[in-house]
Backbone bond lengths (Angstrom), bond angles and torsions (degrees), N, CA, C in turn:
res aa  C-N    CA-C-N  psi(-1)  N-CA   C-N-CA  omega(-1)  CA-C   N-CA-C  phi
1 X - - - 1.459 - - 1.521 110.44 -
2 X 1.353 115.46 154.01 1.442 120.17 -179.76 1.517 109.88 -81.09
3 X 1.340 116.08 146.42 1.452 120.32 175.24 1.509 111.23 -81.23
4 X 1.326 115.79 167.07 1.458 121.01 179.58 1.518 112.50 -107.69
5 X 1.359 117.23 17.87 1.454 120.44 178.45 1.518 109.92 -57.37
6 X 1.330 117.27 132.26 1.456 121.67 -179.51 1.519 109.46 -97.38
7 X 1.326 116.97 132.38 1.455 122.89 -178.45 1.514 110.53 -122.35
8 X 1.321 115.68 149.33 1.462 120.07 171.98 1.516 108.41 -76.85
9 X 1.339 116.85 146.05 1.454 120.37 175.81 1.516 108.62 -68.53
10 X 1.338 119.33 116.32 1.455 120.90 -176.56 1.518 111.65 -73.07
11 X 1.340 117.43 156.53 1.462 120.06 -179.03 1.516 113.35 -58.75
12 X 1.339 117.96 -31.73 1.459 119.60 -177.03 1.521 113.05 -87.45
13 X 1.342 117.28 13.32 1.459 119.34 179.13 1.520 111.87 -84.16
14 X 1.309 117.78 -2.24 1.461 121.26 177.35 1.519 109.13 -127.98
15 X 1.346 114.58 156.13 1.450 120.00 172.37 1.511 107.53 -105.77
16 X 1.319 118.22 -171.05 1.464 120.50 -172.06 1.518 111.84 -56.84
17 X 1.324 115.26 138.94 1.454 121.73 -179.62 1.521 109.38 -82.47
18 X 1.324 119.38 130.52 1.462 120.64 176.95 1.516 110.80 -59.01
19 X 1.326 116.64 145.25 1.463 120.18 -178.61 1.511 111.44 -64.69
20 X 1.324 116.65 -35.74 1.461 120.13 179.48 1.511 109.91 -133.32
21 X 1.299 115.50 138.50 1.463 121.42 179.42 1.524 106.96 -110.74
22 X 1.334 115.52 76.84 1.456 120.16 -174.80 1.518 112.62 -75.58
23 X 1.324 116.92 -19.31 1.463 119.16 -173.53 1.520 112.66 -78.84
24 X 1.331 117.28 -12.65 1.467 120.24 -178.02 1.518 108.29 -117.34
25 X 1.337 117.58 108.76 1.465 121.15 -171.00 1.518 114.84 -80.53
26 X 1.340 118.16 -2.71 1.458 121.44 -174.66 1.525 110.46 -108.49
27 X 1.333 117.70 159.58 1.467 119.74 178.45 1.520 110.87 -67.80
28 X 1.316 116.15 151.29 1.462 120.81 176.70 1.524 107.66 -106.47
29 X 1.325 115.28 70.29 1.454 120.95 -177.20 1.530 109.82 -122.61
30 X 1.344 115.82 -175.59 1.465 120.15 -176.63 1.523 111.79 -61.66
31 X 1.337 116.53 -38.67 1.462 119.98 -179.80 1.531 111.08 -64.97
32 X 1.334 116.45 -40.24 1.464 119.96 179.50 1.524 110.86 -70.55
33 X 1.328 117.17 -35.29 1.459 120.52 175.54 1.523 110.38 -60.46
34 X 1.320 116.71 -44.99 1.467 120.77 178.09 1.522 110.36 -63.45
35 X 1.345 117.22 -41.17 1.458 120.16 -179.87 1.524 110.80 -61.58
36 X 1.325 116.66 -43.18 1.463 119.95 -179.75 1.521 111.78 -65.18
37 X 1.323 116.74 -40.77 1.467 119.44 178.87 1.526 111.36 -67.23
38 X 1.338 116.86 -39.92 1.465 120.27 176.29 1.528 110.49 -64.70
39 X 1.335 116.44 -40.48 1.463 121.29 178.80 1.525 110.18 -60.35
40 X 1.319 116.81 -40.22 1.457 121.36 178.71 1.532 110.59 -60.98
41 X 1.330 116.36 -44.69 1.467 120.23 179.77 1.529 111.16 -61.84
42 X 1.334 116.10 -41.27 1.462 120.49 178.72 1.534 111.08 -67.40
43 X 1.325 115.31 -39.50 1.464 120.44 178.47 1.530 110.36 -59.38
44 X 1.326 116.65 -42.84 1.473 120.18 179.84 1.526 110.69 -61.84
45 X 1.316 116.60 -41.70 1.472 119.85 179.10 1.527 109.96 -64.01
46 X 1.328 116.26 -47.60 1.471 121.04 -177.59 1.527 110.83 -60.27
47 X 1.352 116.16 -34.79 1.465 120.66 -177.78 1.521 112.62 -94.20
48 X 1.323 116.96 13.52 1.452 119.92 178.14 1.512 113.35 66.69
49 X 1.340 116.77 36.26 1.473 122.97 179.30 1.533 112.33 61.78
50 X 1.315 116.11 21.48 1.458 121.99 -173.90 1.528 109.77 -90.71
51 X 1.345 116.82 77.90 1.466 121.91 -172.93 1.526 111.80 -71.17
52 X 1.316 115.89 -45.00 1.467 122.80 176.37 1.519 107.26 -119.64
53 X 1.314 117.02 128.89 1.456 120.21 -173.12 1.531 111.26 -60.62
54 X 1.345 117.67 141.29 1.471 121.38 -178.35 1.520 114.52 -58.52
55 X 1.335 118.30 -22.09 1.463 120.06 -179.70 1.529 112.56 -72.61
56 X 1.334 117.08 -13.70 1.463 121.13 179.68 1.529 108.43 -93.24
57 X 1.332 118.45 117.32 1.480 120.92 -177.03 1.533 111.02 -71.02
58 X 1.309 116.05 108.73 1.468 120.97 -172.56 1.521 113.10 -65.52
59 X 1.331 117.16 -29.54 1.469 119.27 -179.20 1.532 111.71 -69.04
60 X 1.341 117.22 -17.42 1.463 121.11 179.35 1.528 112.41 -91.46
61 X 1.314 116.72 -4.75 1.465 121.11 -177.45 1.526 109.64 -90.84
62 X 1.327 115.62 116.66 1.469 120.23 178.98 1.530 111.33 -114.32
63 X 1.316 117.12 -45.71 1.465 121.30 179.85 1.520 109.60 -113.59
64 X 1.321 116.43 126.06 1.471 122.44 -173.46 1.517 109.41 -122.84
65 X 1.335 116.57 135.29 1.465 122.30 174.65 1.523 109.27 -120.42
66 X 1.324 115.35 140.12 1.464 121.98 176.39 1.516 107.78 -121.58
67 X 1.334 116.45 115.72 1.463 121.89 -176.15 1.529 109.30 -96.97
68 X 1.324 116.59 133.78 1.459 120.17 -172.34 1.518 109.10 71.99
69 X 1.323 115.53 42.45 1.467 121.34 -169.81 1.521 114.50 -67.18
70 X 1.343 117.69 -25.47 1.466 119.94 178.26 1.515 111.87 61.19
71 X 1.331 116.48 -111.35 1.464 122.16 -178.47 1.523 113.05 -85.93
72 X 1.331 116.71 -4.55 1.461 120.22 -178.04 1.515 114.20 78.40
73 X 1.339 117.19 11.44 1.468 120.16 -173.84 1.528 111.65 -66.93
74 X 1.338 118.23 -36.06 1.467 118.92 178.45 1.530 110.15 -65.55
75 X 1.331 117.18 -43.71 1.462 120.58 178.39 1.521 111.41 -59.64
76 X 1.325 116.06 -43.05 1.465 120.86 -179.48 1.526 110.47 -59.35
77 X 1.329 116.18 -47.35 1.467 119.36 -179.02 1.524 111.86 -70.11
78 X 1.337 116.30 -35.74 1.471 119.13 177.13 1.524 110.14 -63.12
79 X 1.323 116.43 -40.53 1.466 120.33 178.77 1.525 110.85 -63.75
80 X 1.320 116.90 -40.93 1.468 120.15 178.22 1.528 111.00 -64.54
81 X 1.325 116.15 -41.92 1.466 120.63 178.47 1.528 111.19 -61.42
82 X 1.337 116.34 -45.52 1.460 120.37 -173.23 1.527 113.15 -80.42
83 X 1.324 117.51 -12.06 1.468 120.62 178.11 1.528 111.40 -57.17
84 X 1.321 116.48 -33.02 1.475 120.76 -177.31 1.530 112.77 -87.11
85 X 1.349 116.74 -0.42 1.464 120.54 -177.29 1.523 108.62 -122.74
86 X 1.319 119.33 100.69 1.466 121.15 179.92 1.527 111.39 -61.13
87 X 1.322 115.32 150.91 1.461 119.17 175.70 1.520 109.90 -73.75
88 X 1.312 115.57 154.00 1.464 121.40 179.89 1.526 110.94 -60.33
89 X 1.351 115.78 -34.05 1.464 120.73 -178.61 1.524 112.65 -80.51
90 X 1.336 116.72 -16.38 1.456 120.90 -175.89 1.513 113.47 86.23
91 X 1.334 117.17 -3.92 1.464 120.77 178.87 1.525 110.87 -83.93
92 X 1.322 116.39 160.01 1.456 120.94 176.40 1.519 111.53 -73.52
93 X 1.313 115.43 172.37 1.463 120.81 -178.07 1.529 111.07 -105.13
94 X 1.329 114.87 156.27 1.463 121.13 172.41 1.520 108.47 -121.57
95 X 1.324 115.42 148.88 1.467 122.28 -176.80 1.530 108.95 -130.99
96 X 1.336 115.85 124.99 1.467 121.54 -179.39 1.525 109.81 -121.20
97 X 1.325 116.04 125.09 1.459 120.91 175.53 1.513 110.27 -108.96
98 X 1.337 116.67 130.67 1.463 121.77 179.47 1.529 109.14 -120.89
99 X 1.323 115.91 138.48 1.456 120.24 174.83 1.519 108.16 -152.97
100 X 1.329 115.87 158.68 1.456 120.72 -179.34 1.528 112.28 -73.14
101 X 1.333 116.07 -14.73 1.466 121.39 178.02 1.527 109.48 -138.18
102 X 1.349 117.71 143.72 1.463 120.85 178.16 1.524 113.51 -91.53
103 X 1.319 117.94 2.17 1.462 120.85 -167.60 1.528 113.74 -65.87
104 X 1.340 116.99 -19.66 1.462 119.07 179.87 1.527 112.98 -113.94
105 X 1.325 116.80 7.92 1.455 119.05 175.61 1.530 109.59 -58.98
106 X 1.336 117.41 144.11 1.466 119.38 179.06 1.527 111.20 -64.51
107 X 1.329 115.58 143.57 1.470 120.37 179.72 1.522 110.82 -71.77
108 X 1.335 116.87 -31.89 1.469 121.19 175.76 1.524 107.90 -130.90
109 X 1.307 115.66 152.09 1.460 120.29 179.63 1.509 108.96 -155.67
110 X 1.318 116.28 168.42 1.450 120.14 -175.55 1.522 111.77 -78.75
111 X 1.319 115.36 161.73 1.455 122.14 178.28 1.529 109.94 -59.24
112 X 1.336 116.05 141.42 1.459 120.62 179.61 1.511 113.57 89.67
113 X 1.345 117.18 6.43 1.462 122.01 -177.76 1.524 109.37 -119.82
114 X 1.338 116.84 135.94 1.458 120.68 176.96 1.529 109.38 -138.71
115 X 1.329 115.43 155.92 1.462 121.33 -178.70 1.521 108.91 -129.32
116 X 1.330 115.67 134.95 1.459 121.78 -176.85 1.520 110.33 -136.70
117 X 1.314 115.70 149.29 1.457 121.72 176.66 1.527 108.96 -86.77
118 X 1.319 115.51 125.30 1.458 119.57 175.70 1.523 109.59 -159.47
119 X 1.321 115.42 142.76 1.459 123.29 176.49 1.525 108.14 -91.60
120 X 1.325 116.45 121.28 1.459 122.31 -178.72 1.525 112.38 -55.17
121 X 1.318 117.61 -26.90 1.460 120.74 -176.24 1.528 112.69 -87.13
122 X 1.331 116.17 5.96 1.460 122.05 173.21 1.531 108.34 -115.20
123 X 1.336 117.84 145.05 1.469 119.39 178.11 1.532 110.94 -57.56
124 X 1.326 116.09 141.60 1.459 120.52 178.01 1.527 109.87 -75.31
125 X 1.333 117.66 150.42 1.469 119.68 174.95 1.518 110.99 -54.08
126 X 1.317 115.65 148.28 1.461 120.94 -171.69 1.529 112.14 -61.80
127 X 1.330 117.78 -25.68 1.471 118.45 -178.99 1.525 113.06 -66.12
128 X 1.349 116.87 -15.57 1.463 120.11 177.81 1.522 112.87 -94.80
129 X 1.321 117.59 -9.31 1.467 120.75 -176.29 1.532 110.30 -68.52
130 X 1.331 115.26 135.90 1.450 120.68 176.67 1.517 113.98 64.78
131 X 1.317 117.86 26.38 1.468 121.70 -173.48 1.526 113.90 -100.41
132 X 1.344 117.84 -29.65 1.462 119.88 -162.95 1.530 113.46 -106.23
133 X 1.339 113.74 140.26 1.469 121.61 174.75 1.520 111.57 -87.55
134 X 1.328 116.53 -22.06 1.468 121.57 176.86 1.518 108.81 -146.59
135 X 1.327 114.96 125.88 1.463 121.73 171.71 1.525 107.12 -114.95
136 X 1.329 115.74 127.15 1.457 121.68 -176.28 1.523 109.81 -117.27
137 X 1.337 115.41 139.61 1.462 122.30 174.32 1.516 107.96 -137.82
138 X 1.351 115.43 155.44 1.465 118.42 -178.21 1.524 110.73 -159.89
139 X 1.326 115.45 139.98 1.463 123.89 169.35 1.532 112.81 53.93
140 X 1.340 115.81 58.24 1.464 120.91 177.12 1.523 111.85 -108.10
141 X 1.322 116.87 13.36 1.466 121.06 -177.55 1.518 111.89 -54.93
142 X 1.338 117.27 -42.69 1.463 120.43 -176.35 1.521 112.44 -78.98
143 X 1.331 117.30 -10.73 1.465 120.41 -173.95 1.521 113.63 -100.62
144 X 1.335 117.64 -16.97 1.460 120.63 -172.42 1.519 112.22 -116.86
145 X 1.337 115.27 142.65 1.457 122.26 168.20 1.536 108.07 -96.79
146 X 1.312 116.13 166.53 1.464 119.87 -174.43 1.520 112.20 -56.89
147 X 1.338 117.68 -42.15 1.463 120.92 -178.36 1.528 112.12 -69.81
148 X 1.339 117.10 -18.41 1.465 120.76 -178.98 1.531 112.75 -73.81
149 X 1.324 116.52 -26.56 1.464 119.67 -170.65 1.527 111.12 -63.93
150 X 1.330 117.64 -41.77 1.460 121.09 178.80 1.526 110.66 -59.81
151 X 1.324 116.90 -43.40 1.473 121.75 -179.81 1.526 109.65 -65.33
152 X 1.346 115.77 -45.92 1.467 120.61 -178.41 1.520 110.97 -59.57
153 X 1.328 116.89 -46.21 1.467 120.33 -177.65 1.522 110.49 -64.62
154 X 1.315 117.51 -41.28 1.470 120.66 178.32 1.532 110.52 -58.89
155 X 1.332 117.06 -42.97 1.461 120.94 -179.75 1.526 112.16 -69.06
156 X 1.328 116.34 -34.29 1.469 120.72 177.97 1.526 110.81 -67.03
157 X 1.319 116.43 -46.70 1.467 121.18 -176.96 1.529 110.62 -60.33
158 X 1.335 116.74 -33.57 1.467 120.41 178.72 1.529 112.05 -62.44
159 X 1.324 117.51 -24.10 1.466 121.52 -178.50 1.522 112.97 -78.78
160 X 1.340 117.07 -20.16 1.460 121.04 -170.44 1.515 113.13 -79.98
161 X 1.340 113.88 139.07 1.451 120.55 166.66 1.531 108.66 -72.62
162 X 1.343 117.45 161.26 1.473 118.07 168.59 1.534 109.28 -55.67
163 X 1.313 116.18 134.94 1.466 125.07 -176.70 1.528 113.52 73.66
164 X 1.335 117.31 6.62 1.460 120.46 176.56 1.519 112.03 -76.13
165 X 1.337 115.89 157.68 1.455 122.68 -176.58 1.527 111.20 -114.23
166 X 1.325 115.08 152.53 1.458 121.23 167.49 1.521 107.65 -122.88
167 X 1.328 116.27 136.71 1.466 122.90 177.39 1.523 107.28 -126.74
168 X 1.327 116.47 121.83 1.473 121.98 -177.51 1.526 107.86 -125.30
169 X 1.325 116.40 115.59 1.469 122.95 176.81 1.519 109.24 -101.40
170 X 1.331 116.78 124.68 1.459 118.32 178.55 1.525 110.97 -157.27
171 X 1.331 114.35 179.17 1.461 121.81 -172.64 1.515 112.02 -108.71
172 X 1.311 116.44 141.93 1.458 120.88 159.40 1.522 106.60 -79.08
173 X 1.309 117.25 140.28 1.461 118.14 -177.71 1.524 110.41 -76.10
174 X 1.317 116.11 137.94 1.452 120.79 176.87 1.513 111.27 146.02
175 X 1.316 115.61 169.60 1.463 121.91 -177.64 1.522 109.07 -124.88
176 X 1.317 115.48 129.39 1.459 120.56 178.57 1.526 108.56 -139.77
177 X 1.331 114.96 150.07 1.463 120.89 -178.11 1.529 108.78 -137.49
178 X 1.302 115.70 170.17 1.462 120.50 -178.66 1.525 112.54 -72.86
179 X 1.320 116.65 -12.95 1.458 120.89 174.34 1.530 107.66 -154.13
180 X 1.317 116.88 175.11 1.465 120.68 -177.65 1.520 110.49 -58.66
181 X 1.331 115.05 128.84 1.460 119.84 -178.85 1.527 110.04 -76.99
182 X 1.335 118.79 144.58 1.468 121.58 176.99 1.526 111.41 -66.50
183 X 1.332 115.06 160.15 1.469 120.82 -174.88 1.525 112.70 -56.02
184 X 1.334 118.02 -42.76 1.461 119.56 -176.43 1.529 111.58 -65.27
185 X 1.311 116.51 -29.94 1.462 120.05 177.99 1.525 110.45 -77.38
186 X 1.324 116.57 -38.68 1.463 119.61 177.86 1.518 110.72 -64.23
187 X 1.332 117.26 -35.49 1.470 121.22 178.04 1.522 110.62 -64.05
188 X 1.335 116.38 -40.66 1.457 120.78 177.87 1.521 111.15 -66.14
189 X 1.323 116.61 -43.14 1.461 120.48 179.05 1.529 111.05 -63.77
190 X 1.336 116.48 -31.81 1.457 119.92 -179.82 1.521 111.68 -65.14
191 X 1.327 117.15 -32.16 1.469 120.73 176.96 1.525 109.63 -59.68
192 X 1.327 116.12 -45.61 1.464 120.55 178.04 1.530 110.87 -65.20
193 X 1.323 116.51 -36.44 1.474 120.27 176.68 1.529 110.30 -61.92
194 X 1.338 116.95 -43.12 1.465 120.96 179.53 1.524 110.80 -63.10
195 X 1.325 115.63 -39.54 1.464 120.76 177.76 1.521 110.28 -62.59
196 X 1.330 116.58 -44.76 1.466 120.39 -177.41 1.524 110.99 -63.94
197 X 1.339 116.27 -37.38 1.464 120.00 179.06 1.531 110.36 -68.24
198 X 1.324 116.62 -39.67 1.466 121.56 -177.60 1.523 111.36 -66.49
199 X 1.321 117.12 -37.47 1.461 120.60 -173.55 1.526 113.49 -107.44
200 X 1.311 116.99 11.85 1.451 120.53 171.75 1.512 115.30 68.07
201 X 1.332 116.61 36.46 1.462 119.73 176.32 1.531 108.72 -64.43
202 X 1.317 116.79 134.27 1.461 121.61 -177.32 1.524 109.39 -67.98
203 X 1.310 117.03 127.57 1.468 120.53 -176.64 1.524 112.26 -73.85
204 X 1.321 116.62 -37.99 1.469 119.83 -177.37 1.520 108.90 -131.90
205 X 1.329 116.78 72.27 1.460 120.83 -178.70 1.533 112.33 -62.00
206 X 1.348 120.60 -44.82 1.469 118.56 178.61 1.533 113.42 -57.72
207 X 1.338 116.33 -36.80 1.459 119.29 177.68 1.512 111.96 -65.55
208 X 1.328 116.33 -39.32 1.467 120.94 179.37 1.526 110.80 -69.90
209 X 1.323 116.64 -37.09 1.466 120.80 175.39 1.529 109.65 -60.67
210 X 1.321 116.07 -48.02 1.465 121.59 -179.75 1.525 110.75 -56.33
211 X 1.313 116.07 -47.70 1.469 121.90 -179.24 1.528 111.08 -59.59
212 X 1.334 116.96 -43.72 1.463 120.22 -177.04 1.522 112.92 -77.32
213 X 1.325 117.94 -28.82 1.464 119.83 171.97 1.524 109.48 -58.21
214 X 1.316 115.81 -46.48 1.463 120.31 -178.86 1.530 111.34 -65.85
215 X 1.324 117.02 -40.56 1.468 120.64 179.55 1.522 111.77 -63.66
216 X 1.344 116.41 -32.05 1.470 120.59 179.66 1.522 112.60 -84.58
217 X 1.334 116.55 3.89 1.448 120.65 172.78 1.510 115.91 89.19
218 X 1.335 117.68 9.84 1.459 118.83 175.95 1.524 109.60 -68.33
219 X 1.327 115.95 147.13 1.456 121.91 -177.17 1.527 110.59 -107.79
220 X 1.336 114.33 160.53 1.466 120.34 177.38 1.518 113.04 58.57
221 X 1.323 116.35 33.49 1.474 120.04 -176.30 1.528 109.38 -69.38
222 X 1.328 115.67 124.84 1.460 121.59 -179.23 1.517 108.97 -134.19
223 X 1.318 115.66 138.42 1.465 121.95 175.57 1.518 108.29 -111.14
224 X 1.324 116.00 116.15 1.466 121.85 179.72 1.527 109.80 -99.69
225 X 1.316 116.75 132.17 1.455 121.74 173.72 1.522 108.77 -99.21
226 X 1.323 115.81 122.99 1.462 117.96 176.97 1.533 108.71 -67.79
227 X 1.324 118.15 131.53 1.468 120.33 -177.89 1.523 111.12 -70.41
228 X 1.333 117.36 162.05 1.466 120.60 175.88 1.527 110.50 -56.78
229 X 1.322 117.64 150.40 1.474 120.11 -179.62 1.525 111.16 -59.89
230 X 1.335 116.03 134.40 1.462 119.52 -174.36 1.535 112.57 -124.55
231 X 1.333 116.32 10.86 1.464 120.42 174.35 1.522 108.68 -134.16
232 X 1.301 116.27 160.61 1.468 119.65 178.43 1.519 111.03 -60.62
233 X 1.336 117.17 -37.28 1.462 120.29 179.92 1.524 110.97 -64.66
234 X 1.340 117.16 -42.73 1.467 120.68 179.80 1.524 111.29 -69.43
235 X 1.319 117.45 -37.13 1.467 120.79 177.63 1.527 109.46 -64.00
236 X 1.334 116.90 -42.74 1.457 120.62 178.11 1.529 110.65 -62.22
237 X 1.335 117.02 -40.17 1.464 120.90 178.13 1.523 110.77 -65.10
238 X 1.339 117.05 -41.39 1.466 121.07 178.63 1.528 110.60 -61.47
239 X 1.318 117.06 -42.90 1.466 120.69 178.46 1.528 110.61 -62.55
240 X 1.325 116.32 -44.48 1.465 120.24 -178.56 1.526 111.20 -65.36
241 X 1.337 117.11 -39.85 1.463 120.01 177.60 1.516 111.51 -64.53
242 X 1.327 116.52 -41.01 1.472 120.12 179.16 1.525 110.67 -66.61
243 X 1.325 117.86 -38.26 1.467 120.66 176.32 1.529 110.74 -65.25
244 X 1.316 117.14 -35.69 1.462 120.38 175.85 1.524 110.77 -62.72
245 X 1.340 116.25 -42.32 1.462 119.83 178.04 1.527 110.35 -60.49
246 X 1.319 116.17 -40.74 1.465 120.56 -179.80 1.519 111.24 -67.19
247 X 1.327 116.67 -30.57 1.458 120.39 -176.49 1.529 112.91 -70.17
248 X 1.332 117.80 -15.91 1.462 120.36 179.63 1.534 111.24 -100.46
249 X 1.325 116.33 21.71 1.462 121.36 -176.50 1.532 116.16 -79.30
250 X 1.340 122.05 -12.83 1.468 119.08 -177.58 1.521 113.65 -52.13
251 X 1.342 116.95 -42.77 1.463 119.05 179.86 1.527 111.08 -63.02
252 X 1.337 116.19 -37.24 1.464 120.58 -179.75 1.525 110.14 -62.75
253 X 1.319 116.70 -47.76 1.464 120.37 -179.98 1.527 111.41 -60.96
254 X 1.324 116.93 -36.70 1.469 120.15 178.49 1.531 111.09 -70.15
255 X 1.325 116.48 -44.37 1.463 120.46 -174.73 1.524 112.81 -67.95
256 X 1.339 117.71 -33.89 1.465 119.16 -179.65 1.521 111.89 -88.32
257 X 1.333 116.84 -0.18 1.459 121.15 173.90 1.511 115.47 85.08
258 X 1.329 118.33 11.36 1.459 120.08 179.33 1.527 111.81 -81.78
259 X 1.332 116.27 -19.63 1.464 120.98 176.83 1.526 108.33 -126.49
260 X 1.334 115.27 141.19 1.465 119.64 -178.60 1.517 112.45 -98.30
261 X 1.327 117.69 -21.12 1.451 121.61 -179.72 1.529 109.81 -132.77
262 X 1.320 114.93 161.72 1.467 119.09 178.30 1.523 111.18 -62.86
263 X 1.321 116.29 -37.66 1.467 119.88 179.47 1.522 110.88 -62.26
264 X 1.337 115.59 -43.62 1.461 119.77 178.88 1.533 110.40 -64.65
265 X 1.341 116.59 -39.86 1.461 120.91 179.47 1.528 110.95 -63.70
266 X 1.334 116.96 -39.36 1.461 120.54 178.83 1.524 111.10 -67.56
267 X 1.334 116.98 -37.54 1.465 120.30 177.56 1.526 110.69 -64.62
268 X 1.338 116.86 -42.38 1.465 120.93 178.20 1.524 110.77 -64.25
269 X 1.326 116.26 -38.98 1.460 120.34 178.21 1.523 110.70 -63.42
270 X 1.340 115.90 -41.94 1.462 120.11 178.37 1.520 111.84 -59.27
271 X 1.322 116.35 -41.98 1.468 119.88 178.65 1.520 111.16 -67.04
272 X 1.329 115.91 -36.98 1.461 120.84 179.06 1.529 110.84 -63.93
273 X 1.325 116.35 -43.91 1.462 121.08 178.91 1.529 110.44 -63.18
274 X 1.338 116.79 -41.36 1.470 120.95 179.03 1.526 111.01 -63.38
275 X 1.342 116.72 -38.60 1.469 120.59 178.12 1.524 110.92 -63.11
276 X 1.337 115.30 -46.13 1.458 119.40 177.49 1.526 111.11 -59.24
277 X 1.323 115.99 -47.76 1.455 120.38 -176.87 1.527 111.02 -61.58
278 X 1.317 116.34 -39.33 1.465 120.65 179.53 1.530 110.55 -58.87
279 X 1.315 116.67 -47.57 1.463 119.75 -177.59 1.528 111.75 -74.24
280 X 1.327 117.07 -31.35 1.466 119.31 174.38 1.526 110.29 -63.95
281 X 1.313 116.32 -38.03 1.465 120.29 178.28 1.532 111.70 -65.50
282 X 1.340 115.69 -20.58 1.465 120.77 -179.39 1.535 111.91 -96.69
283 X 1.341 117.16 11.83 1.463 120.50 173.65 1.515 116.12 104.76
284 X 1.335 117.46 -8.36 1.466 119.61 176.24 1.532 108.70 -73.51
285 X 1.329 116.55 143.26 1.464 118.30 171.27 1.533 109.54 -148.58
286 X 1.328 116.75 153.91 1.467 120.36 -176.30 1.518 112.14 -83.93
287 X 1.307 115.18 152.48 1.467 122.42 170.82 1.526 105.42 -113.09
288 X 1.315 116.13 107.40 1.461 120.61 -173.56 1.531 110.63 -78.12
289 X 1.331 117.07 129.07 1.480 120.06 -179.52 1.526 111.08 -80.08
290 X 1.319 115.62 63.04 1.460 122.29 -175.33 1.524 110.34 -94.66
291 X 1.324 116.00 128.72 1.456 120.80 -177.68 1.524 110.19 -132.70
292 X 1.313 116.13 153.75 1.462 123.26 -178.86 1.526 108.21 -124.89
293 X 1.341 115.65 126.66 1.467 120.76 179.56 1.527 108.56 -113.94
294 X 1.334 115.71 131.13 1.467 122.07 -178.17 1.513 109.42 -126.57
295 X 1.332 115.01 139.01 1.459 120.84 174.39 1.518 110.03 -145.45
296 X 1.335 116.49 160.20 1.463 121.56 -178.31 1.519 110.06 -129.41
297 X 1.327 115.02 137.33 1.454 120.97 175.23 1.528 108.90 -90.02
298 X 1.320 116.22 121.03 1.475 119.17 -179.69 1.520 110.64 -120.95
C-alpha cells in the first residue's frame, strides 16, 4: 500500500514554463484553484463517485498519469481510492501530474507523486514512454481544436505500457435540460453557442476521441454516456456545475462583442447566473452531456 507522507513539490519537479498559456482562458489564481477543486467534488457526485471506471482493473494499475492535472485534485483522490487496493505485483504506485502551467500545482503532496510542466500537443520526453498503466484526462473541450485531438491521442498512447488504459472524461458541446428551457435562458445559451462557432469549439469531442483511439490502435474502445441525474444529490450537483459554467462567461460576452468592458461583461454574467438560479429554483435542471471514453493498448 502507498504511504500518506506529504512532500513539498521540489523545484526540479517542473520543466520550463511556457511564455504564454493560450489554451487556458481563465486566471490561474487562488479563486480558480478553489473553483476547480469544487468542480471536481461536484463531478464525483454527478458520476456516482465513479473516479476510475469499473472496467479498468485497479489491482493492475501501478503507474498513473493525469494530463491537464491543474491542482492535482484528481490524482490526490485517485491515490486515496487506490490506497485500499494493493497492486497485483505488490509494488507501490507512482502518480504523475502534467499540465501546461505549474501555477496551480499543489504546494505539498503525498509520497510517490510528482508534477511536471508539459504541453499535451508536444511529444512527451522519452523517459515517460511506455511507463503508465493508466493515463487520465478530463475537461479539455475549451483547450483543444479539432486538429489537436489526433496529435493529443498519439502523444497519450506513447505513454502507455502494453495493456495500459486511457480514460478521458469530457463534454459534448450543447445545452440540455429536463424540460423545455424558457426563452430568456435559451437566449443566454445562444450567446455561448455563437462563441463556440466563432472559436471552433469541437461539437462532439467524445466522438472524436473515440475515433482517434481506434485509429491509434487502442482496443476495446468504449464510449460511456453518463445518464441524466436521478437523485436529488446528483441534480443539485448538475445545477452547481452548470452555474459554474455560467460564472466563467465574462470572456464569452467580450469575445462575441456583447460587452465592451470587463466590468460590463461581469455584470452581464451576474444577470445570467441569476436567471439560471431563478429557473433552477422553479424545478428546471440541466442534463450535462458528459461522456467517458476508455481504450487499452495491447
